[in-house]
Every structure is written in structure tokens, then in C-alpha cells.
The first five atom37 places (N, CA, C, CB, O) and aatype in JSON, in Angstrom:
{
  "aatype": [12, 1, 15, 0, 0, 19, 9, 2, 2, 7, 10, 1, 1, 18, 19, 0, 10, 2, 10, 13, 9, 6, 18, 19, 8, 5, 7, 1, 19, 9, 0, 7, 19, 18, 9, 12, 16, 9, 13, 9, 19, 18, 16, 10, 19, 18, 16, 9, 13, 15, 1, 19, 14, 14, 9, 17],
  "atom_mask": [
    [1, 1, 1, 1, 1],
    [1, 1, 1, 1, 1],
    [1, 1, 1, 1, 1],
    [1, 1, 1, 1, 1],
    [1, 1, 1, 1, 1],
    [1, 1, 1, 1, 1],
    [1, 1, 1, 1, 1],
    [1, 1, 1, 1, 1],
    [1, 1, 1, 1, 1],
    [1, 1, 1, 0, 1],
    [1, 1, 1, 1, 1],
    [1, 1, 1, 1, 1],
    [1, 1, 1, 1, 1],
    [1, 1, 1, 1, 1],
    [1, 1, 1, 1, 1],
    [1, 1, 1, 1, 1],
    [1, 1, 1, 1, 1],
    [1, 1, 1, 1, 1],
    [1, 1, 1, 1, 1],
    [1, 1, 1, 1, 1],
    [1, 1, 1, 1, 1],
    [1, 1, 1, 1, 1],
    [1, 1, 1, 1, 1],
    [1, 1, 1, 1, 1],
    [1, 1, 1, 1, 1],
    [1, 1, 1, 1, 1],
    [1, 1, 1, 0, 1],
    [1, 1, 1, 1, 1],
    [1, 1, 1, 1, 1],
    [1, 1, 1, 1, 1],
    [1, 1, 1, 1, 1],
    [1, 1, 1, 0, 1],
    [1, 1, 1, 1, 1],
    [1, 1, 1, 1, 1],
    [1, 1, 1, 1, 1],
    [1, 1, 1, 1, 1],
    [1, 1, 1, 1, 1],
    [1, 1, 1, 1, 1],
    [1, 1, 1, 1, 1],
    [1, 1, 1, 1, 1],
    [1, 1, 1, 1, 1],
    [1, 1, 1, 1, 1],
    [1, 1, 1, 1, 1],
    [1, 1, 1, 1, 1],
    [1, 1, 1, 1, 1],
    [1, 1, 1, 1, 1],
    [1, 1, 1, 1, 1],
    [1, 1, 1, 1, 1],
    [1, 1, 1, 1, 1],
    [1, 1, 1, 1, 1],
    [1, 1, 1, 1, 1],
    [1, 1, 1, 1, 1],
    [1, 1, 1, 1, 1],
    [1, 1, 1, 1, 1],
    [1, 1, 1, 1, 1],
    [1, 1, 1, 1, 1]
  ],
  "atom_positions": [
    [[0.92, -1.15, 0.02], [-0.01, 0.01, -0.02], [0.84, 1.23, -0.02], [-1.04, 0.02, 1.2], [1.82, 1.3, 0.73]],
    [[0.51, 2.18, -0.82], [1.27, 3.38, -0.93], [0.99, 4.33, 0.27], [0.95, 4.06, -2.25], [-0.1, 4.39, 0.84]],
    [[2.08, 5.07, 0.59], [1.87, 6.04, 1.74], [1.01, 7.24, 1.3], [3.27, 6.58, 2.28], [0.83, 7.54, 0.12]],
    [[0.53, 7.86, 2.3], [-0.31, 9.09, 2.07], [0.51, 10.21, 1.39], [-0.9, 9.62, 3.45], [-0.03, 10.99, 0.61]],
    [[1.8, 10.29, 1.68], [2.6, 11.33, 1.08], [2.77, 11.12, -0.42], [3.95, 11.38, 1.75], [2.75, 12.08, -1.2]],
    [[2.94, 9.84, -0.83], [3.03, 9.59, -2.27], [1.73, 9.88, -2.97], [3.44, 8.17, -2.53], [1.73, 10.4, -4.09]],
    [[0.6, 9.54, -2.33], [-0.7, 9.75, -2.97], [-0.96, 11.25, -3.0], [-1.86, 8.98, -2.21], [-1.44, 11.74, -4.02]],
    [[-0.65, 12.0, -1.96], [-0.87, 13.37, -1.91], [0.0, 14.15, -2.97], [-0.58, 13.84, -0.52], [-0.47, 15.12, -3.56]],
    [[1.23, 13.69, -3.19], [2.14, 14.32, -4.14], [1.62, 14.06, -5.6], [3.6, 13.76, -3.96], [1.67, 14.94, -6.45]],
    [[1.13, 12.85, -5.83], [0.5, 12.51, -7.17], [-0.78, 13.35, -7.35], [0.0, 0.0, 0.0], [-0.99, 13.88, -8.44]],
    [[-1.56, 13.49, -6.41], [-2.72, 14.3, -6.45], [-2.47, 15.73, -6.76], [-3.41, 14.2, -5.23], [-3.17, 16.37, -7.54]],
    [[-1.41, 16.23, -6.07], [-1.0, 17.65, -6.32], [-0.54, 17.87, -7.74], [0.14, 18.06, -5.36], [-0.85, 18.86, -8.39]],
    [[0.22, 16.88, -8.18], [0.64, 17.0, -9.66], [-0.54, 16.97, -10.61], [1.61, 15.83, -10.07], [-0.6, 17.73, -11.58]],
    [[-1.46, 16.1, -10.34], [-2.7, 16.05, -11.19], [-3.42, 17.33, -11.21], [-3.65, 14.99, -10.71], [-3.81, 17.82, -12.27]],
    [[-3.61, 17.92, -10.02], [-4.38, 19.14, -9.87], [-3.67, 20.26, -10.61], [-4.58, 19.5, -8.38], [-4.32, 21.03, -11.3]],
    [[-2.34, 20.37, -10.49], [-1.55, 21.38, -11.2], [-1.7, 21.21, -12.73], [-0.05, 21.27, -10.8], [-1.88, 22.2, -13.44]],
    [[-1.64, 19.99, -13.21], [-1.78, 19.75, -14.62], [-3.17, 20.05, -15.07], [-1.41, 18.36, -14.96], [-3.36, 20.63, -16.14]],
    [[-4.19, 19.66, -14.26], [-5.52, 19.91, -14.65], [-5.78, 21.52, -14.7], [-6.5, 19.17, -13.63], [-6.45, 22.01, -15.61]],
    [[-5.25, 22.23, -13.76], [-5.43, 23.7, -13.8], [-4.75, 24.3, -14.99], [-4.91, 24.34, -12.53], [-5.27, 25.24, -15.6]],
    [[-3.55, 23.77, -15.36], [-2.85, 24.23, -16.51], [-3.63, 24.03, -17.8], [-1.56, 23.54, -16.58], [-3.69, 24.89, -18.68]],
    [[-4.23, 22.85, -17.87], [-5.03, 22.56, -19.09], [-6.26, 23.47, -19.16], [-5.48, 21.05, -19.12], [-6.59, 24.0, -20.22]],
    [[-6.97, 23.65, -17.96], [-8.12, 24.52, -18.01], [-7.67, 25.99, -18.32], [-8.91, 24.43, -16.65], [-8.4, 26.74, -18.97]],
    [[-6.5, 26.37, -17.87], [-6.0, 27.74, -18.15], [-5.71, 27.96, -19.61], [-4.75, 28.01, -17.34], [-6.03, 29.01, -20.16]],
    [[-5.08, 26.93, -20.27], [-4.9, 26.98, -21.72], [-6.23, 26.96, -22.48], [-4.03, 25.82, -22.17], [-6.35, 27.68, -23.47]],
    [[-7.22, 26.2, -22.07], [-8.5, 26.16, -22.7], [-9.23, 27.57, -22.55], [-9.34, 24.99, -22.09], [-9.83, 28.11, -23.48]],
    [[-9.12, 28.07, -21.33], [-9.78, 29.4, -21.03], [-9.1, 30.49, -21.88], [-9.68, 29.77, -19.44], [-9.78, 31.4, -22.35]],
    [[-7.76, 30.42, -22.08], [-7.11, 31.38, -22.97], [-7.62, 31.32, -24.37], [0.0, 0.0, 0.0], [-7.86, 32.35, -25.0]],
    [[-7.8, 30.13, -24.88], [-8.34, 29.95, -26.22], [-9.81, 30.51, -26.37], [-8.29, 28.45, -26.56], [-10.18, 31.12, -27.38]],
    [[-10.58, 30.27, -25.35], [-11.91, 30.83, -25.39], [-11.93, 32.3, -25.34], [-12.72, 30.3, -24.32], [-12.72, 32.92, -26.05]],
    [[-11.08, 32.94, -24.51], [-11.05, 34.35, -24.43], [-10.53, 34.92, -25.76], [-10.19, 34.79, -23.25], [-11.04, 35.94, -26.22]],
    [[-9.53, 34.29, -26.38], [-9.01, 34.78, -27.65], [-10.17, 34.65, -28.74], [-7.68, 33.94, -28.07], [-10.33, 35.51, -29.61]],
    [[-10.91, 33.59, -28.65], [-11.98, 33.43, -29.72], [-13.06, 34.49, -29.45], [0.0, 0.0, 0.0], [-13.59, 35.01, -30.44]],
    [[-13.42, 34.82, -28.31], [-14.43, 35.88, -28.0], [-13.89, 37.23, -28.46], [-14.76, 35.93, -26.46], [-14.64, 38.03, -29.02]],
    [[-12.61, 37.49, -28.22], [-11.93, 38.77, -28.66], [-11.92, 38.86, -30.11], [-10.5, 38.87, -28.16], [-12.15, 39.96, -30.61]],
    [[-11.68, 37.83, -30.87], [-11.65, 37.83, -32.39], [-13.1, 38.07, -32.87], [-11.06, 36.41, -33.0], [-13.34, 38.89, -33.75]],
    [[-14.06, 37.35, -32.27], [-15.47, 37.51, -32.68], [-15.9, 39.02, -32.42], [-16.42, 36.47, -31.86], [-16.57, 39.63, -33.26]],
    [[-15.52, 39.56, -31.29], [-15.86, 40.9, -30.96], [-15.33, 41.88, -32.05], [-15.3, 41.23, -29.58], [-16.02, 42.8, -32.49]],
    [[-14.12, 41.64, -32.43], [-13.47, 42.47, -33.45], [-14.29, 42.39, -34.76], [-11.97, 41.99, -33.68], [-14.66, 43.41, -35.35]],
    [[-14.57, 41.16, -35.2], [-15.35, 40.96, -36.45], [-16.71, 41.67, -36.35], [-15.56, 39.43, -36.71], [-17.12, 42.32, -37.31]],
    [[-17.39, 41.55, -35.27], [-18.67, 42.18, -35.04], [-18.68, 43.66, -35.12], [-19.18, 41.81, -33.77], [-19.5, 44.28, -35.8]],
    [[-17.65, 44.25, -34.35], [-17.58, 45.7, -34.39], [-17.18, 46.23, -35.77], [-16.59, 46.19, -33.34], [-17.67, 47.28, -36.19]],
    [[-16.25, 45.48, -36.53], [-15.84, 45.85, -37.8], [-17.12, 45.85, -38.72], [-14.72, 44.89, -38.3], [-17.35, 46.8, -39.48]],
    [[-17.91, 44.8, -38.62], [-19.13, 44.7, -39.48], [-20.08, 45.84, -39.18], [-19.86, 43.35, -39.27], [-20.61, 46.47, -40.1]],
    [[-20.29, 46.09, -37.96], [-21.24, 47.22, -37.52], [-20.71, 48.51, -37.98], [-21.42, 47.27, -35.94], [-21.49, 49.3, -38.5]],
    [[-19.42, 48.83, -37.85], [-18.85, 50.08, -38.28], [-18.83, 50.23, -39.77], [-17.49, 50.21, -37.75], [-19.07, 51.33, -40.27]],
    [[-18.54, 49.15, -40.52], [-18.59, 49.12, -41.97], [-19.98, 49.43, -42.41], [-18.14, 47.78, -42.53], [-20.19, 50.21, -43.33]],
    [[-20.99, 48.76, -41.7], [-22.4, 49.03, -42.2], [-22.87, 50.37, -41.91], [-23.39, 48.09, -41.62], [-23.64, 50.92, -42.7]],
    [[-22.47, 50.97, -40.79], [-23.0, 52.3, -40.39], [-22.33, 53.32, -41.23], [-22.79, 52.59, -38.88], [-23.01, 54.22, -41.71]],
    [[-21.0, 53.28, -41.45], [-20.27, 54.37, -42.02], [-20.08, 54.19, -43.59], [-18.91, 54.48, -41.29], [-19.48, 55.04, -44.24]],
    [[-20.58, 53.11, -44.13], [-20.45, 52.98, -45.59], [-21.75, 53.43, -46.2], [-20.1, 51.5, -46.03], [-22.74, 53.61, -45.49]],
    [[-21.76, 53.63, -47.51], [-22.95, 54.08, -48.2], [-23.79, 52.84, -48.59], [-22.56, 54.94, -49.45], [-24.87, 52.99, -49.17]],
    [[-23.32, 51.65, -48.29], [-24.15, 50.44, -48.57], [-25.33, 50.32, -47.66], [-23.33, 49.19, -48.45], [-25.15, 50.28, -46.45]],
    [[-26.54, 50.27, -48.19], [-27.69, 50.09, -47.31], [-27.7, 48.78, -46.64], [-28.95, 50.26, -48.05], [-27.18, 47.81, -47.2]],
    [[-28.24, 48.67, -45.5], [-28.29, 47.34, -44.83], [-29.23, 46.43, -45.57], [-28.75, 47.46, -43.35], [-30.1, 46.86, -46.33]],
    [[-29.03, 45.19, -45.34], [-29.82, 44.12, -46.06], [-31.29, 44.21, -45.7], [-29.29, 42.69, -45.72], [-32.15, 44.06, -46.57]],
    [[-31.58, 44.45, -44.41], [-32.95, 44.4, -44.0], [-33.69, 45.62, -44.5], [-33.06, 44.29, -42.52], [-34.88, 45.76, -44.25]]
  ]
}
């Protein structure tokens, strides 16, 4: 049977790895939202300030 220290050390490593993976995933999500926001703002500004009438 493994000692509690070995189990605790392995658990600590797993938690650190899991938090790192979640941090990387969160960074991708934030980058995606940022890019989508830029596209939406660009589309709105182009529609408002251009002479092209809106589709609707």
C-alpha cells in the first residue's frame, strides 16, 4: 500500500496539470471571444459608415 505522502504528491501533480489545461483552454476561449468581437464591431462600423444600405 502506498503512503499518504506519495498519494498526496501525485494528487498535487494532477491538480496542477488539470489547472494548467483549464487555463490553456480558457485562454483559447477568451481569444475566440476577442476575435469575434473585433469582427462584429468591424461589421457594424462598416455597415454604419459605408454608403451600402443594410440588407434588411
